[in-house]
Legacy VTK file of the C-alpha trace (Angstrom):
# vtk DataFile Version 3.0
C-alpha trace
ASCII
DATASET POLYDATA
POINTS 109 float
190.719 246.859 126.532
191.390 249.984 128.729
191.926 249.521 132.327
189.086 250.613 134.845
190.354 253.632 136.723
190.099 253.349 140.502
187.566 255.360 142.510
188.615 258.238 144.499
188.326 258.320 147.984
189.270 259.926 150.947
190.355 258.404 154.267
189.648 260.121 157.567
187.146 262.297 157.021
183.704 262.919 158.576
181.275 261.280 156.488
178.793 262.864 158.733
179.973 266.458 157.774
180.033 265.093 153.995
176.286 264.777 154.437
175.857 267.900 155.977
174.599 267.023 159.227
174.397 269.418 161.794
176.078 267.158 164.408
178.487 265.448 162.393
181.319 266.005 165.340
178.857 264.404 167.696
177.953 261.613 165.541
181.708 260.970 164.500
182.711 260.738 168.258
180.241 258.365 168.899
181.015 255.927 165.945
184.548 256.207 167.214
183.636 255.304 170.875
181.053 252.818 169.953
183.378 251.087 167.305
186.100 251.040 170.108
183.702 249.041 172.187
183.205 246.826 169.270
186.704 245.920 168.755
186.887 244.886 172.119
184.022 242.525 172.383
185.677 241.302 169.262
188.882 240.811 170.673
187.928 239.253 174.010
185.589 237.034 171.745
182.419 237.898 174.004
178.853 236.713 173.341
176.087 239.143 173.266
174.791 237.879 176.578
178.579 238.417 178.174
178.829 241.894 176.981
175.092 242.963 177.854
176.292 241.683 181.481
179.529 243.953 181.640
177.578 246.811 180.346
174.656 246.623 182.322
172.427 246.748 179.177
169.875 244.357 177.865
170.746 242.216 174.758
168.380 243.952 172.189
170.820 247.346 172.770
174.262 244.991 172.355
172.784 244.225 169.224
172.085 247.491 167.888
175.956 248.768 169.590
177.407 245.532 167.471
175.683 246.525 164.280
176.702 249.897 164.436
174.068 252.182 165.563
176.362 254.193 167.816
173.891 257.406 167.211
171.476 255.612 169.681
174.164 256.093 172.594
174.904 259.035 173.998
178.713 259.970 174.683
178.499 259.597 178.283
177.156 256.211 178.312
179.712 254.929 175.365
182.218 256.307 177.791
180.617 254.091 180.861
180.782 251.034 178.548
184.586 252.069 177.895
184.942 252.160 181.761
183.068 248.644 182.357
185.190 247.290 179.784
188.357 248.724 181.932
189.576 251.218 179.461
191.077 254.277 180.251
189.585 257.288 178.353
191.747 260.464 178.206
190.251 263.697 177.322
192.402 266.648 175.782
191.223 270.177 175.634
193.177 272.140 173.033
192.398 275.434 171.147
190.479 275.061 168.123
191.944 275.944 164.735
190.389 277.004 161.692
189.468 273.870 159.203
190.243 271.179 162.118
187.196 269.062 163.635
186.126 270.176 167.007
185.751 266.713 168.451
188.400 264.168 167.681
188.860 260.766 169.039
192.091 258.458 168.742
192.278 254.930 169.823
195.599 253.717 171.432
196.859 250.249 170.849
LINES 1 110
109 0 1 2 3 4 5 6 7 8 9 10 11 12 13 14 15 16 17 18 19 20 21 22 23 24 25 26 27 28 29 30 31 32 33 34 35 36 37 38 39 40 41 42 43 44 45 46 47 48 49 50 51 52 53 54 55 56 57 58 59 60 61 62 63 64 65 66 67 68 69 70 71 72 73 74 75 76 77 78 79 80 81 82 83 84 85 86 87 88 89 90 91 92 93 94 95 96 97 98 99 100 101 102 103 104 105 106 107 108
């Protein structure tokens, strides 16, 4: 029996751009920032009501955040969440080069 070929995939791309969305860079930025909030919540083992209190939002919004609906939150709101969780956010501005993303988020350990 012939071995089934593993599917091809790419790591590190922008799925939103692949879908042809106009605001792909912004959506990817929101996804990275929202995911950082989710990782903190998980790492600290916070219940939804606890993180709701820290972030100053209701539990329904926390549920949307924890379910990956990051597009529902503005970048500024996600930055505020990270600040409320005592995280440092650094913004680096540099010249854009052809072929690279306009926005990029890097999470530090």
